C-alpha positions, 0 to 999 in steps of 0.5 A: 837716279839723277838727271844724267840717267846714270846709276852713279849719282853726282856725289859719286862722280865728283869723288871719283874726279877729285881722286883723279885730280889728287894725282895732279895736285900732288905734282910739283909746279915744275912737273906740271910746267914740264908737261906743258913744254913737252906738249903732254897736255891731255890725259884720258883715263877710262874707268868703271864705278862699283855699280858698273857705270863706265866713265872717261876722265879727260884732264887738260893742262894749260897756262892760266897766266903765262907771265905769272907761270900759273898752270891750270889743270881742268878735268871732266868726267863723262859717263856718256849717258848725259843727253846732248844739248842742241846748239841752234836746235841742230848741233849736238853739244855734249857736256861732262857729268862733272868737272873740276880743276885747279890753278897752281902758282910757281911756289906750289900754292893753289890760286883762289882756294 
């Protein structure tokens, strides 16, 4: 069992997130940019791991560099089992179990990979 107290380990969670991001990596720059223009910039997907752990993947699309038309896709996976951290000792701050993302240039290449 890992520090997030979930039955799934970090490698399992990261693998699920990579599979989810593969859907967005397969999209063209034109498709991703069209999503930004239509304000469809957030996707939320629920799932269940083989061990029964439930999770939520939130995927955000945004301009990374609008002048160069680079699109950033950020995704995080949360099981809801990670205890919150405390900001100023009072305010609960929830962090995802795993997160990943990429930046796509207009020519379809991935920036900084």
